GUGU-297001 format. One line per field, with one value per residue (C-alpha): x, y, z; residue in one letter. Coordinates in nm, 4 decimals, m for minus. Example, Ala and Ser with C-alpha at 12.3 -4.5 7.8 and 13.67 -1.06 7.14 Angstrom:
residues 2
u = [1.2300/1.3670]
v = [m0.4500/m0.1060]
w = [0.7800/0.7140]
type = [a/s]
This chain:
residues 216
u = [m1.7101/m1.6923/m1.6137/m1.4429/m1.0657/m0.9543/m0.8399/m0.6194/m0.6648/m0.3797/m0.4038/m0.1133/m0.0537/0.0397/0.0368/0.2671/0.4153/0.5666/0.4675/0.3302/0.5965/0.5335/0.1564/0.1838/0.4184/0.1874/m0.1151/0.0619/0.1394/m0.2326/m0.3177/m0.0502/m0.2049/m0.5114/m0.3319/m0.4109/m0.2144/0.0663/m0.0133/0.2363/0.2386/0.0812/m0.1939/m0.2598/m0.2924/m0.5418/m0.7589/m0.7375/m1.0515/m1.2430/m1.3958/m1.0758/m1.2757/m1.4210/m1.0716/m0.9605/m1.2668/m1.1984/m0.8371/m0.9061/m1.2088/m1.4218/m1.6416/m1.4562/m1.6905/m1.6283/m1.4507/m1.2285/m1.1417/m1.0520/m0.7964/m0.6516/m0.6388/m0.4390/m0.1882/m0.1594/m0.0945/0.1552/0.3582/0.3169/0.4449/0.7490/0.8488/0.7502/1.1033/1.1896/0.9452/1.0264/0.8131/0.7245/1.0189/0.8539/0.6249/0.7869/0.8117/0.4482/0.3286/0.5261/0.3620/0.0101/m0.0676/m0.3496/m0.4304/m0.3627/m0.4654/m0.4012/m0.6578/m0.5565/m0.7382/m0.4407/m0.4756/m0.4698/m0.2480/0.0203/m0.0270/0.0307/0.3771/0.4807/0.3852/0.5791/0.8737/0.8905/0.8824/0.5561/0.3142/0.3695/0.2299/m0.1162/m0.4016/m0.5195/m0.4062/m0.6679/m0.6447/m0.8761/m1.0057/m1.1323/m0.9452/m1.0101/m0.9336/m1.0455/m1.3598/m1.4379/m1.3141/m1.6257/m1.7499/m1.4012/m1.3683/m1.6999/m1.5848/m1.2424/m1.3918/m1.6453/m1.3634/m1.1814/m1.4938/m1.4260/m1.7028/m1.6786/m1.7233/m1.3910/m1.1965/m0.9665/m0.8310/m0.5123/m0.5058/m0.4170/m0.7486/m1.0958/m1.2205/m1.0441/m1.2316/m1.5612/m1.5058/m1.4367/m1.7457/m1.9535/m1.8787/m1.9173/m1.5423/m1.2955/m1.0129/m0.6850/m0.5668/m0.1999/m0.0650/0.2265/0.0243/m0.1991/m0.4145/m0.3367/m0.2991/m0.5358/m0.8122/m0.7525/m0.7556/m1.0960/m1.2468/m1.3174/m1.1076/m0.7841/m0.4838/m0.1195/0.1992/0.3779/0.2601/0.3922/0.1731/m0.1164/m0.0881/m0.0734/m0.3913/m0.5538/m0.4748/m0.6317/m0.9654/m1.0412]
v = [3.4429/3.3167/3.5610/3.2831/3.2565/3.0477/2.6941/2.4896/2.1127/1.9309/1.6045/1.3665/1.1049/1.2662/1.6124/1.6664/1.3190/1.2541/0.8876/0.8597/0.6106/0.3874/0.4050/0.3051/0.0167/m0.1011/m0.0726/m0.2856/m0.5454/m0.5671/m0.5934/m0.8596/m1.0766/m1.1271/m1.1357/m0.7732/m0.5249/m0.2977/0.0740/0.3546/0.6602/0.8654/0.6073/0.5952/0.9732/0.9778/0.6900/0.6966/0.7898/0.7119/0.4832/0.2978/m0.0201/0.1569/0.2422/m0.1176/m0.2471/m0.0097/m0.1214/m0.4914/m0.4921/m0.6796/m0.6146/m0.5775/m0.6607/m0.5859/m0.9153/m0.8872/m0.5277/m0.6222/m0.8731/m0.6251/m0.3509/m0.5735/m0.6547/m0.2868/m0.1814/m0.4605/m0.3435/0.0194/m0.0430/m0.2238/0.0764/0.3649/0.4400/0.5386/0.8319/1.1927/1.4978/1.7168/1.9462/2.2602/2.0996/2.2611/2.6020/2.5876/2.4904/2.7781/3.0216/2.9614/3.2211/3.0372/2.6975/2.3784/2.0164/1.6970/1.4529/1.1392/0.8323/0.6226/0.4152/0.6348/0.4074/0.4180/0.7803/0.9342/0.7854/0.8587/1.2250/1.2365/1.0714/1.3516/1.6054/1.7640/1.6851/2.0139/2.2049/2.0469/2.0999/1.7515/1.4565/1.2090/0.9013/0.6159/0.4307/0.1298/m0.1770/m0.1373/0.1819/0.3280/0.5236/0.8893/1.1621/1.3697/1.1860/1.1777/1.5523/1.6179/1.4160/1.5815/1.9315/1.8332/1.7168/2.0443/2.2543/2.4234/2.5445/2.4108/2.7544/2.8667/2.5723/2.5414/2.1963/2.1460/1.8085/1.6317/1.4774/1.5720/1.3790/1.6319/1.9136/1.7248/1.6721/2.0424/2.1400/1.8945/2.0865/2.4296/2.4855/2.5539/2.3558/2.4192/2.1264/2.0322/1.8888/1.6992/1.4048/1.1243/1.3081/1.4164/1.7974/1.8330/1.6656/1.9064/2.2129/2.1241/2.0884/2.4570/2.4729/2.6691/2.4597/2.4949/2.3306/2.3687/2.3558/2.7067/2.8313/2.6302/2.8096/3.1466/3.0601/2.9341/3.2637/3.4573/3.2782/3.4557]
w = [0.6740/1.0296/1.3089/1.5074/1.5125/1.2121/1.2872/1.0539/1.0222/0.8507/0.6627/0.7241/0.4543/0.1247/0.2812/0.5788/0.5249/0.1826/0.1509/m0.2037/m0.3180/m0.0176/m0.0591/m0.4254/m0.3427/m0.0636/m0.2906/m0.5505/m0.2829/m0.2118/m0.5815/m0.6402/m0.3681/m0.5883/m0.9238/m1.0000/m1.2109/m1.1002/m1.0968/m1.1380/m0.9151/m1.1938/m1.2466/m0.8741/m0.8549/m1.1420/m1.0183/m0.6368/m0.4450/m0.1283/m0.0273/m0.1160/m0.1859/m0.4907/m0.6145/m0.5669/m0.7529/m1.0410/m1.0804/m1.0246/m1.2538/m1.0031/m0.7027/m0.3717/m0.0863/0.2801/0.3475/0.0406/0.1204/0.4770/0.3447/0.0944/0.3563/0.5936/0.3197/0.2325/0.5911/0.6568/0.3569/0.4606/0.8137/0.6777/0.4675/0.6906/0.8087/0.4496/0.4521/0.5241/0.5847/0.2883/0.2179/0.3571/0.6157/0.9179/0.7527/0.6489/0.9955/1.1473/0.9044/1.0380/1.3073/1.4860/1.6297/1.4352/1.4603/1.2664/1.1287/0.9437/0.8155/0.9241/1.2418/1.5526/1.7619/1.4922/1.3904/1.7336/1.8033/1.4451/1.4792/1.8063/1.6342/1.3803/1.6627/1.5515/1.8332/2.0143/1.7174/1.7392/1.9816/1.8911/1.6784/1.5593/1.3433/1.2580/1.5624/1.3625/1.2411/0.8666/0.6765/0.3486/0.4336/0.3668/0.6001/0.6692/0.9789/1.1290/1.0763/1.2507/1.5520/1.5499/1.5608/1.8256/2.0520/1.9928/2.0423/1.7080/1.4787/1.1254/0.9767/1.1228/0.9778/0.6812/0.5959/0.3980/0.2278/m0.0930/m0.1990/m0.3155/m0.0131/0.2114/0.0398/0.0625/0.4359/0.4903/0.2946/0.4971/0.8187/0.6590/0.6345/0.3568/0.2006/0.0246/m0.1854/m0.2195/m0.5437/m0.3880/m0.2587/m0.3778/m0.6336/m0.9871/m0.9896/m1.2850/m1.0809/m0.7948/m1.0192/m1.1625/m0.8141/m0.7632/m0.4466/m0.4003/m0.5061/m0.4004/m0.5250/m0.1903/0.1693/0.2291/m0.0552/0.0867/0.4214/0.2473/0.0590/0.3792/0.5530/0.2653/0.3107/0.6402]
type = [m/s/s/a/r/p/h/l/v/w/d/w/n/g/t/l/l/n/d/l/s/l/v/v/a/s/t/n/a/a/f/a/s/v/g/g/p/t/v/t/a/d/e/h/r/v/r/f/r/r/p/v/a/e/y/y/a/d/v/l/g/q/a/v/d/e/e/a/f/g/r/l/d/r/i/f/h/d/a/y/r/n/g/l/t/t/c/e/l/a/a/d/a/r/t/a/m/a/a/w/p/g/d/q/s/l/l/s/m/w/f/h/d/e/l/v/p/t/v/h/g/y/g/l/a/e/h/f/l/r/v/d/g/l/r/g/t/v/g/g/d/r/k/a/e/s/l/r/k/h/l/a/e/l/g/v/d/g/g/s/v/v/l/i/g/d/s/i/d/d/a/d/a/a/a/d/v/g/g/r/a/v/l/y/t/g/g/f/t/d/p/a/r/l/r/t/s/g/h/p/v/a/d/t/l/t/e/a/v/a/l/a/r/s/l/f]
């Protein structure tokens, strides 16, 4: 256990933001552009993984190189932007954030320049010491390197961190920095996959914060 004050890092998409339906619709728009199949939300939750190019290749049944993924990623994000105003926060997001007694920050793999005004728009920015999104122009990579940079900017030791997110990649990122993770079943990953990961799993964000508090 770390002697440092615990720090909570929140994931955004599929965790604080309830955008599964939009992500699935946007993913299907990308697949349709190359004659691919349509996936349901349940299928997406079972098969989704990072790097996202590997998920796309699995569903499309063909290799997805860097150039092809760049095209699909642009189509995905265009569709996502068009539907973003339909998304709401997770039902207990605000209550869960208020239940954490220490510092909090937000790390997303969504584009930074779009993430920051969106977080402000939901009135959440004041809760976070720092908000970071993807600085690149193409998404889809794993989260570990972004988490290392995020914590370095905060001056927070990885051993004092717990990350609440909705994917195995979130847990892998936390483990990479020596931190812990609580996984949330309301997002992009099938709950059965999360429960076999060996990490604490919560069905609500309020429960996730309670579990996070119990880790320190």
